[in-house]
C-alpha positions as semicolon CSV with decimal commas, in nm:
position;residue;x (nm);y (nm);z (nm)
1;X;0,000;0,000;0,000
2;X;0,137;0,341;-0,101
3;X;0,214;0,590;0,179
4;X;-0,033;0,866;0,092
5;X;-0,017;1,228;0,211
6;X;-0,343;1,423;0,198
7;X;-0,291;1,789;0,288
8;X;-0,605;2,003;0,303
9;X;-0,541;2,377;0,273
10;X;-0,823;2,591;0,410
11;X;-0,655;2,915;0,299
12;X;-0,833;3,221;0,446
13;X;-1,159;3,049;0,533
14;X;-1,367;2,956;0,840
15;X;-1,413;3,107;1,182
16;X;-1,291;2,909;1,479
17;X;-1,648;2,799;1,547
18;X;-1,693;2,676;1,191
19;X;-1,362;2,495;1,210
20;X;-1,463;2,315;1,529
21;X;-1,787;2,205;1,364
22;X;-1,584;2,069;1,071
23;X;-1,368;1,858;1,302
24;X;-1,672;1,735;1,493
25;X;-1,831;1,622;1,167
26;X;-1,511;1,459;1,049
27;X;-1,470;1,276;1,378
28;X;-1,820;1,126;1,353
29;X;-1,755;1,000;0,999
30;X;-1,419;0,857;1,104
31;X;-1,581;0,667;1,391
32;X;-1,870;0,542;1,178
33;X;-1,664;0,423;0,881
34;X;-1,370;0,284;1,082
35;X;-1,134;0,400;0,810
36;X;-0,783;0,259;0,856
37;X;-0,544;0,553;0,817
38;X;-0,230;0,370;0,924
39;X;0,051;0,447;0,682
40;X;-0,124;0,763;0,562
41;X;-0,050;1,121;0,662
42;X;-0,357;1,344;0,692
43;X;-0,290;1,715;0,734
44;X;-0,503;2,027;0,760
45;X;-0,341;2,367;0,708
46;X;-0,547;2,631;0,888
47;X;-0,525;3,005;0,964
48;X;-0,294;3,093;1,252
49;X;-0,588;3,187;1,477
50;X;-0,723;2,832;1,456
51;X;-0,411;2,640;1,553
52;X;-0,442;2,637;1,931
53;X;-0,814;2,558;1,968
54;X;-0,804;2,295;1,694
55;X;-0,499;2,126;1,844
56;X;-0,692;2,083;2,167
57;X;-0,999;1,952;1,983
58;X;-0,799;1,700;1,780
59;X;-0,639;1,568;2,098
60;X;-0,977;1,531;2,270
61;X;-1,137;1,361;1,968
62;X;-0,840;1,128;1,908
63;X;-0,849;1,166;1,531
64;X;-0,534;1,103;1,323
65;X;-0,502;1,448;1,169
66;X;-0,199;1,674;1,208
67;X;-0,221;2,053;1,195
68;X;-0,011;2,285;0,987
69;X;0,030;2,657;0,932
70;X;-0,008;2,809;0,587
71;X;0,309;3,018;0,599
72;X;0,594;3,107;0,832
73;X;0,808;3,415;0,881
74;X;1,154;3,420;0,723
75;X;1,266;3,602;1,040
76;X;1,323;3,484;1,398
77;X;1,138;3,626;1,699
78;X;1,185;4,000;1,727
79;X;1,074;4,337;1,593
80;X;0,882;4,207;1,290
81;X;0,529;4,337;1,339
82;X;0,262;4,105;1,202
83;X;0,495;3,810;1,146
84;X;0,451;3,464;1,301
85;X;0,783;3,293;1,370
86;X;0,860;2,924;1,337
87;X;0,914;2,901;1,714
88;X;0,559;3,027;1,772
89;X;0,412;2,782;1,523
90;X;0,598;2,485;1,670
91;X;0,405;2,528;1,998
92;X;0,084;2,441;1,814
93;X;0,162;2,257;1,490
94;X;0,408;2,018;1,330
95;X;0,383;2,125;0,966
96;X;0,395;2,435;0,750
97;X;0,332;2,510;0,383
98;X;0,596;2,732;0,225
99;X;0,593;2,883;-0,124
100;X;0,224;2,843;-0,210
101;X;0,148;3,020;-0,539
102;X;-0,089;3,261;-0,364
103;X;0,187;3,368;-0,125
104;X;0,419;3,426;-0,418
105;X;0,154;3,615;-0,618
106;X;-0,022;3,831;-0,360
107;X;0,251;3,879;-0,102
108;X;0,547;3,883;-0,341
109;X;0,749;3,619;-0,157
110;X;1,071;3,555;-0,346
111;X;1,276;3,237;-0,370
112;X;1,522;3,392;-0,126
113;X;1,242;3,475;0,122
114;X;1,111;3,122;0,095
115;X;1,454;2,970;0,142
116;X;1,493;3,164;0,468
117;X;1,144;3,054;0,578
118;X;1,244;2,693;0,519
119;X;1,561;2,743;0,720
120;X;1,368;2,890;1,014
121;X;1,107;2,614;0,999
122;X;1,366;2,336;0,998
123;X;1,561;2,498;1,282
124;X;1,247;2,457;1,497
125;X;1,179;2,101;1,382
126;X;0,878;2,177;1,161
127;X;0,803;1,954;0,863
128;X;0,770;2,145;0,535
129;X;0,556;2,110;0,224
130;X;0,719;2,329;-0,040
131;X;0,513;2,438;-0,341
132;X;0,638;2,488;-0,697
133;X;0,452;2,543;-1,024
134;X;0,698;2,371;-1,258
135;X;1,004;2,148;-1,266
136;X;1,250;2,436;-1,306
137;X;1,186;2,620;-0,979
138;X;1,449;2,581;-0,705
139;X;1,360;2,359;-0,410
140;X;1,553;2,374;-0,080
141;X;1,705;2,031;-0,019
142;X;1,581;2,016;0,343
143;X;1,206;2,015;0,273
144;X;1,001;1,704;0,348
145;X;0,748;1,711;0,065
146;X;0,731;1,896;-0,267
147;X;0,389;1,999;-0,398
148;X;0,348;2,055;-0,771
149;X;0,066;2,304;-0,832
150;X;0,032;2,440;-1,188
151;X;-0,075;2,805;-1,165
152;X;-0,366;2,769;-1,405
153;X;-0,518;2,489;-1,194
154;X;-0,534;2,669;-0,857
155;X;-0,896;2,739;-0,770
156;X;-1,010;2,725;-1,132
157;X;-1,177;2,387;-1,145
158;X;-0,926;2,283;-1,412
159;X;-0,676;2,008;-1,341
160;X;-0,363;1,880;-1,505
161;X;-0,392;1,532;-1,650
162;X;-0,273;1,267;-1,404
163;X;-0,017;1,147;-1,659
164;X;0,134;1,491;-1,718
165;X;0,132;1,571;-1,348
166;X;0,316;1,246;-1,286
167;X;0,576;1,334;-1,551
168;X;0,637;1,681;-1,405
169;X;0,656;1,547;-1,049
170;X;0,906;1,281;-1,153
171;X;1,128;1,557;-1,295
172;X;1,088;1,769;-0,981
173;X;1,192;1,478;-0,762
174;X;1,488;1,400;-0,984
175;X;1,616;1,757;-0,987
176;X;1,544;1,838;-0,622
177;X;1,642;1,505;-0,469
178;X;1,329;1,516;-0,252
179;X;1,179;1,170;-0,207
180;X;0,810;1,260;-0,166
181;X;0,589;1,473;-0,391
182;X;0,219;1,553;-0,414
183;X;-0,013;1,724;-0,662
184;X;-0,227;2,034;-0,600
185;X;-0,471;2,210;-0,828
186;X;-0,851;2,164;-0,826
187;X;-0,827;1,819;-0,669
188;X;-1,166;1,666;-0,580
189;X;-1,298;1,346;-0,431
190;X;-1,401;1,249;-0,785
191;X;-1,058;1,284;-0,950
192;X;-0,818;1,213;-0,663
193;X;-0,787;0,840;-0,732
194;X;-0,652;0,904;-1,081
195;X;-0,370;1,116;-0,937
196;X;-0,257;0,898;-0,646
197;X;-0,260;0,594;-0,875
198;X;0,034;0,746;-1,066
199;X;0,376;0,605;-0,970
200;X;0,543;0,935;-0,876
201;X;0,249;1,105;-0,703
202;X;0,240;1,037;-0,328
203;X;-0,070;1,238;-0,242
204;X;-0,258;1,559;-0,302
205;X;-0,297;1,917;-0,177
206;X;-0,669;2,002;-0,206
207;X;-0,803;2,349;-0,130
208;X;-1,177;2,386;-0,190
209;X;-1,235;2,012;-0,150
210;X;-1,103;2,030;0,206
211;X;-1,354;2,289;0,326
212;X;-1,641;2,042;0,358
213;X;-1,578;1,761;0,605
214;X;-1,782;1,506;0,411
215;X;-1,609;1,584;0,082
216;X;-1,268;1,572;0,243
217;X;-1,346;1,239;0,411
218;X;-1,461;1,100;0,075
219;X;-1,141;1,229;-0,085
220;X;-0,931;1,049;0,177
221;X;-1,131;0,729;0,137
222;X;-1,094;0,734;-0,244
223;X;-0,720;0,807;-0,213
224;X;-0,650;0,522;0,023
225;X;-0,862;0,259;-0,151
226;X;-0,712;0,343;-0,490
227;X;-0,357;0,309;-0,360
228;X;-0,398;-0,044;-0,221
């Protein structure tokens, strides 16, 4: 059975109350279906304000989901108003996404900024998913997972073909030397199986499909059963 990573990215969505309802719904489905998630890594990347209350809820519900932050400061603690340092995140989460296309586009994060963010994250023991949009973008050699997300597929409802995504990911892994890679870009519970069935694709990074607990649970189920 393939070791699948499913990383839901909520982006800038949900209040804390809505997020708690999501986890309550997910927990009920998990208990009812008795889904075996051993060997799989299930992640949810949430806004900073959600990390602490959701960490407590996950612990009380005993569900096998790990939390992650959606970005991290390239600076240490100090006089950097508005920034959230890796040391702060580590108190509440184990993972962070770095280099998402929306961070590059809207907040003008450069490769050098992202490299420093990776360095700070790894210094604090955080695991990193690093996003790139093609096989030619630099990838820091210390990241844990590379996510290939073609720009035209983010939030558009359009996806790359599984075969082409597999080809690009194989190149990314060869060039970067990173041993685990996932696909992101309009992934749904209906198309996820076709992606994780590819030899080089180890999971997916869904955005919109992670916002509904039932859809996300279905996506996980379809991922795991297709990889057996």
